[in-house]
Steps between C-alpha positions, in 0.01 A plus 500: 500500500309535174387163362363466148244218485521337158234250402209440269197725544262401223244281677293582805686229695840641401404856592357387834813299582735783405294757694501267803877458471535879478291546814695237693832657397374849588432382855871428549697780668734665254350334191335716235354275230433627151261297286439592135130434555494820706680710241230516236125556500320303229277795406806718453667237283197473273517873436865479398428288194813398311729661757372286790764231445783756511347658810494160675853415389647829619312488829623150580853587390507804727368292790763231442778758485385641834485172692748327726381145433263316265274226635382299198213252507614201294189280512341324204614261229709789364595823674293798385688671215484847655626362831785324319597825327487695828719240674752510216507878495553515876776240480677698227475817711643328809169508689453180705216277383323269742268244348183359651385166365207351689415275204596140581563417134848522353519714189873509443751389244656222711380262767657736756331817373188661641450735202681599183873510579542858376240619750605270782866600470402869501354453848724530802235316706191294417240451771241223494237674712380851572586484870867426430520786250337742746729393783808558281368839386445599862851394600658684208302818567611498864864424424747788522463695176162337430584387148 
């Protein structure tokens, strides 16, 4: 099962968390995580100049189109804009989106929302800790059909 890991990757802490999540998911039998942080080398991007943004966009789009499920990190006072776009794109394409919100703060539109309602309602599941997400990924990967 190919799992696209959507989440912010702009700070050292974000990159470390996403890489750790990738490694944990990769240890699950039948799970093949794909993290955009692995798709592009910063030195290569610098050499692309103006075309770097298109290169990133097309690479992420291709990865999304080739996945079976999106796991989106929804932490922070507002969900990362790229993550929100990826979740919406996956939803529109019929690719299941599972959210991960470890942040204890509510950042939604109503008192019953965890995050923005458009993002929350695009998710078929929202997990509150990494272990629960990993357990569900493992079960889904081992289920008949694996997706």
